N, C-alpha and C positions, 0 to 999 in steps of 0.2 A: 504494500500500500504506500502510495506517495506520502512522504512525511508531512507535507502541508495538509493533505486530506486527513491524515491520522490524528492531527491535533485540533481539527476544526470541531467546534461544538455543534450540537443539533441546531442551535439558533442560526447557524450559517447554512449547512448543507440540508438539514432536515427542514429548514425554513422554506425550502422549495415545496414543502408539503403541508407544514403547519401542524397544529395540535390534532391529535387523533380524534376523529369524531366517532369512529367505530373501529374495533380491533382489526388489524390487518388480516387479509385473507390468506389462503393457502400459500406458503412459501414456494418459490420456484424449485422444482425438483429436477431430476435427471431427464434428459431428452426421452420422449416417449411416455413420460409419466401421465397418468390420467387425473382429471379433476375429481374432487370428491363428488360422490353421487348427489349430494344436496345441490352442488353448483350446477351439475348437468341438468337436474330436474328444473332448476330455476331458470334455465336458459332455453326453454322450449324444446324443440325436437331435432335440432341439428346435431353435429358431432365435432369433437376436438381432434385436431392433428397437431402433434408437438414434435419439435426437432431442434437442431442446433445449426446455426449458420456461422461459418468461419471465413476470415480473410486475413491478410497480413496484420490487421489492426486488432485481432483477437477473435473471440467466439462469443456468441450470445444465443440464448434460447429464444424460440418463438413459439407462440400458440396461435394456431389458425382455426377460426370457427367456420365450418362449412355448413351453410344453411340447409334446412330440411328440403327446400325445393331445388337445390343445385343438382343438375343431372349431366352437366358437361356438354350439353348441346348448344347452349347460347352463352355468349360472353356476359358475365355479370359484373356489376360495380364492386369495388373493394374499399373498405374503410380500414385505415391504419390507425390504431389506438395506442398512444404513448402514455404510459402510466406515470404517476407522480412518485415521490419518495416513499419508501417502505412498502410499496405496492408491487404486485405482479399482474400478469395477464388475467388470471382467474379472478382475482380481487377486483380489478378494474372492470372486467366484464360484468361481475355481479352488481357492482355499485352503479354502473351506468345503464345496465339492462340493454346494452347495445345488441347482444346476441338475439334477444327476443325480437327486437325490431328487424334484425337481419333475417330471421326466419319468416317474418311477415312479408318483407319486401324482397327477399331473395338476393342478398348481397353477401360477399365474403367479408370476414373481419380478421385482420392480422394484428396480433399483439406481440410486438418485440418486447423483450425483457432485458433489463440491465444486469441485475445480479450483484450481490455483495462483493464478489471478487474484483469488481471494477469501481465500486463506490460503496462505502460502508453502510450507507443508508438507502441503497438501491436508486439513488438519484441519477438521472442522465447528467453527464458532465458538460452541460451546455456552455459553461463559462470558460472552457479552454479553447485556444485558437485552433488546435488540431481538430476540434469537433465543430468547426464553424465554416468548413470548406468542402467543396465537392472532392470526392476521391480520397478522403482521409477520415480517420477516426470513426466515431459512432455514426455519423450520417452515411458513411460508406457501408456499414454493416446493415443499417436499416434499409438502404436502397438495395442491398444484395438480397435481403429477405423478400422485398417486393418483387425483384426479378425472379427469384426462385418460385414464388407463388405463381407468377405469370407463366413460367415454363411448365408448371404442373397442373394448373387449372385455367379454365377459360375466363380471362379477366378483360373487362371493357377498359382499355387503357385511357380512354377519354373520361372515365368516371372513377378515378382513384383519388381519394381525399385522405388527409391526415388530421387527426384531432388529438389534443393532449391536455392534460391537467398540470398546471404549475411547472415543475421541471420538465414534464412531458410537453407542456404547451410551449415553453422556450425552445425545446427541440423541434416541435412541429413548425415553428416559425423558421428555424434553421433549414429544415427539410424543404420548405417552400422556396427558399432562396438558393439552395444548393442542387436540388433535383427537380426543377420545374418540368422536365420531360417525363418524370415518373409521377409527380404529384400535381393535381390539377385544382385542388381546393385545400384551404387551411382553416382549421377551427382551433382557437387557443383560449383556454379557460384559466384565468389568473396567471398569464404567462409574462414573458419578457421579450422585448424586441430583439431582432437580429443583432448579434454582437453587442448586446446591452452591457455585458461585462466580458472581460477577456482574461481574467485571472480568478482563482479561487478566493483570494482576499477581497476582490472587488465585488464578488457575488452578493455578499451579505448586505452591503450598503445599497446596492442596486435593488435588491428585493424589498428593503424597508423604506427606501426613499425615492426610488427611480434611478435611472441611468444618468451618469455624468455626460454621456455622449449625445450629440445632436441627432434627433430622429431623422431629420432630412438627410444628413450625411450618411447615416446608417441605411436609409432607404436607397440612396444612390449606390452604396456598397453592395446591397442586396441585388440590385439590378445588374451591377457589374459581375457579381458572382454567378448570376444566371447565365452569362456568356451568350453563346450562339443559340441556346435553347430558351432564351428569355421569352416570357409570356406574362400576360396579365394574370394575377393570382387572386381570384375572389376569396375574401377572408371574412371569417365570422369570429367576433371577440366577445368574451363574457368576463364580468368581474362583479364581485359583491362589495357593497359599500362598507360592510363590517369586517372585511378581510384584514386581519392584523398581522398577517404573515407576508403577503406580497402586496405592496402598495398599489392602489388603483392607478396611481401615476404611471405605472408600467404599461397598463393596457391603453391608456391615452397615448403614451409614446409609441406603442406598437401600432396603433391606428395611424399615427402620423408617418411612421416608417413605411407601412404598406401603401399609404396614399402616394408617397413619393416614388416608391418602387413601381407601383402600377402606372403612375403617370409616365414614367420613363419607358416602361415595358409596352405601353399602348402604341406610341408612335415614335419613340426614341427622343422625344423632345421634353424638356422641362418647362412645360407651358401651362400647367394647371388644368388640363382636361379632367384629371382626377386629383382632388385636393382634400385637405383635412377639415373642411368645413361641411357640416352635415347639411344635406339637401332636404331632409325630412326628419321629423322627430315624432315618435309615437309612444304614448304612455299606456300602460296596461297593468293588469293585476291577475296573477295566477297563484294564489296562496300568498306570494309576495308581490309587491308592486315593482315595476321595472320601467325603464325608459330605453327605447330602441332608437339608435341613430343610424340613418341610412346615408350612404355616400355614393354618388352616382358618377358615371363617366358623362360629362356634359356633352360630349360629341355623339354618344349613342343613347343616352338615357338609361343605360343598364346599371343596376345596383352592383357595385364592385366590393363594397365593404359594409358590413353591419356590425354594430357594437351594442351589446346589452349591458346596462348597468342596473344591478338588481339590489333593491333596498333591503338592508338588514341581513344580507347573506354573508356568511363568513367564508373561510377558505375551504370550500366544498363544492362538489358538482351539483348544480341546481336540479331539483326534481328527480334526484337519484334514489336508489334503494339502500336501506340500512343493511342489506346483505353484504355490502362492500364498505370500504373505508372512505373517508373524506367525501361524504355525500350529505345532502340535505333534501329530504323528501319534499319540503316546501319550496315553492317557487316555480317558475316556468320550466317545462321539461326540456333541458338542454339537449338531450340525446335526440329527441324528435326534431328540435329546431336545426340541429346539425345535419341530420339526414335530409330534411326538406331543403335546406340551403344548398347542400351538395347535389340535389336532384336525383337521389337514389330511389 
């Protein structure tokens, strides 16, 4: 274990997940291990496929949910779900109930797993430079898992999206910047913008107060990182106003970053076709009240970015199940909103 990581307190690394709302789920087991029967029953009628993906940057477990309706005759969408700290794929699936939706709508769900061998608290190491670029570190491992799934299952490449919570949300933003040819939509719940921190020591202050870096500059960096496969990346953001673990400032910065990235990705010009000023604001209530901000491409009228700010929600997945950790059953159903926004 890196010495810096070994001495960091939970307030730094575990901060990417916050106080436990529910005990963590089943720990990651060896490749091929089965989920507990209670988890399988909770996730409708599909089935799990588990394995390990390796490349020069290491090895990681993955858990793939194959929906009940998948028969291999038609290419199906795929959701990539990136867990938060102390979680694994089974736990994240139980808390978000994403597999049950997948069975209803017939899409695959891939759960890459970090593991304590690479971070003592199972956090994705989103704050290291090696993990913020294409072809290296953890993004390359996740992209490899996506490619493996595509080679073994019929996947609709135009409908692959990544969603994450906290440390997983920070990594989801990174995946949108580094692999836009693999990822076509991003959803980030209580996350941090692309390259919001570049060291472990800087991660804690970023989480608590927001990044010291300019979101516009980071948006331009993201567009540059996309390279020749640059594309507009529709993005859905969530954050609770009572989140004491990851500051709401981070989601506002993430929105500004993606507005700049998508403005450049649209026509190559920094001309404000897509900007960080909301074009519409909608207030609603679903157990908790919320405000949704819509950001459009002024040239096409299409909504490129949506941001939900949920009143009274802490560091938890809104509308989730207490069968998993870091969830709050109250509030708008984030999983359904993600699936609808992705067009699955």
